[in-house]
N, C-alpha and C positions, 0 to 999 in steps of 0.2 A: 336891872331887867329891861329888855328892849320894849319900847313903846310902839305897839302896832297902830297904823293909821286905818281907820274904819270909815267907810262911806255909808251913809244912811239915806234912803229915800222911800217914798210911798208910790204905789202904782195908781194913785188917784190924785187929782188936783181939785176935786170938788170942795166947795166951801163947807166947812164943818166935817170934813172927811174923818171917819173913825180911824182910818189907816194912817192919815197924817198925824193924828193924835198918838197912835201907836209908835210911829216913826220918831216923833218928838221924845216920847218916853224912853224908847230904846237908845236914842242918842244920849239922853241924860244918864241912863244907867251905864252905858258903855264908857262915858267920860269918868263917872264915879269909880268905875272898875279899873281905870288906868289907861284907857285908850285915847288916842288923839282922834277926835271925831269931826267929820264934815257932814253936815246935813244939807241936802239940796232938794229942790222941787222940780219935777219934770215939766212944770209950767215954764221954767227957764230954758228948756231945751225943746222947743216946738219943732216937729218934723212932719213932713208929708207922709201919707200912707205909703209903706214900702211898695215899690214898683220897680221891677227889674229893668224896664225900658227907661224909666226916669233915671235910674242909677247909671245905665249905659250912656245916656245922653249927657247927664250933668254931674255924675259922680256922687259921692256921699254928701248929704247935707252938712253944712258947717256945724250944726248942733249935734249931729251924730258923732262927728270927729271929736268935738269938745267933751261929750259925755263919755266916749271911749277913753279919752286921755284922762278924764277925772277918775274913772275906774282904775286905770293903769297906775295912778298915783297913790293907790291905797292897797293895803295888804288884805283887807277884808271888806265885805259889802253886806249890809243888812237891808232886805227889801220887805216892806209891809205891803202885802198884796190883797186888795179887795177881791170879791167874788162876783163875776157877772156870768149868769147862766152856767153855773158850775165850772167856771174856768177863770182865767186871768182877764184883766181889763184889756180892751183894744189898745189903750194908751201904753200900758206896760209891755204888751207883746210887740208892738211896733218899735218901741225903744230897744228892746232886746234884739229884735231882728236887724234894725239898722246898725247897731253897735257891732253885731256879728259880722257885718259886711266891711267894716273899716279895717284897712290893712295898710300900714305905713312902713316904708323902708323894707328892711329884711325881717320884719316880724313874722312869726308863725301865724297860721290861720287861727282865728278866734282868740287873738292874743289877750283881749280884755277879760276873758273868762278863764285864763290859765294863770297859774302861779299866784292865786289869791283864793280866799275862802269866802263862801257865801252862807248866809243864814237867812231863814225865812220866818215871817210872821204874817198874820192876817187877822182882821176883825170884821165881823158882820153882825147885823142885828138879828140874825137867825140863830138856830140851835147848833149849827155846825161850825160857826166861827171862821168862815172862809176856808175850811179845811179842804174842800174840793179844789179851790184855786191854788192852794199850797201844793197839792198833789200834781196839778197840771204844771205849775211853775217849776217844781223840782224836776219833772220830766224834761221840760224845755231846756233847763240849765244843764242838767247832768247828761242826758242823752243827746240833746241837740247841740249844745255848746261845749260839752266836755268839761264842765265846771265841777269843782269840789264843793258840795253842799253838805253842811254838817247835819247829822240826823235829828238833833234837837230843833224844835220849832215851837211857835206859840200861836194858838188859835183862841181869839177872844170872842166869846159868844155873847149875844144880847148886848151888843156894843153901845147902844144908846144909853144904857145904864151902867156900863162897866167902869167908867172913869169917874173919879171924884173931882172936886172943884180945883184941885191942884194938878190934875192931869195924871194922877197915879191910878193904878188898878185897885178896885175895891176888893176883889176876890183874892184871898191869900194864895190859893192854889195856882191861879193864873199868874199872879205876880211871881211865884216861885218858878213857873215855866219860863217867864221872861228872864229871870235871873240865871237859869240854867243855860239858856241860849246865849246870853251875854258872856258868861264864863267860858263856855266852849268856843265861841267865836274868837275871843281874845286868845285863849290857849292855842287854838289851831292856827291863828294868824302868826303867833310867836314861833310856831314850829316851822313855818316856811321862811322865817327870817334866819340868817342875817341878810338875805337878799334885800336890796333896797329899792323901793318903788321910786321912779324918777320924780 
């Protein structure tokens, strides 16, 4: 059975981030389910705020190109999205926007968002579990970037108390949600194979 390559990252670089914890757990579960997993931090891809004048003058930032190439090298992407003011974080939106602008050679527009599968999760300390950020991110990826986003997603509520000492989810229902996301992401990534990410 083909082994899909899955990229995992969080839309937060805050110390003690709940979404970094969710991304780490998702990466572990994806690996246990048979995927080849790469987990990164957006802290390693610093970019200026998107500015069309800056792009016209200097082109895309080096880290935008590197992040786009990293996405292109995988069959699937799992994003753990925090919620800021009922939407995605500025960090995550800026990364998505810059990557959407990178165009190399004869690639189609928005190449990093095509021919791969996306899955979403979010964790917050409130009762909605970052659900509103997931809705916003789904719209950005599907409508804005033309990406395929699986319907299954995970929303971790009251995140400060959601993880045990080993980094696993305490609530069985929430853990089952993550398991469903992991299974569907791997299945969907396999369906777009045997194309081979570079």
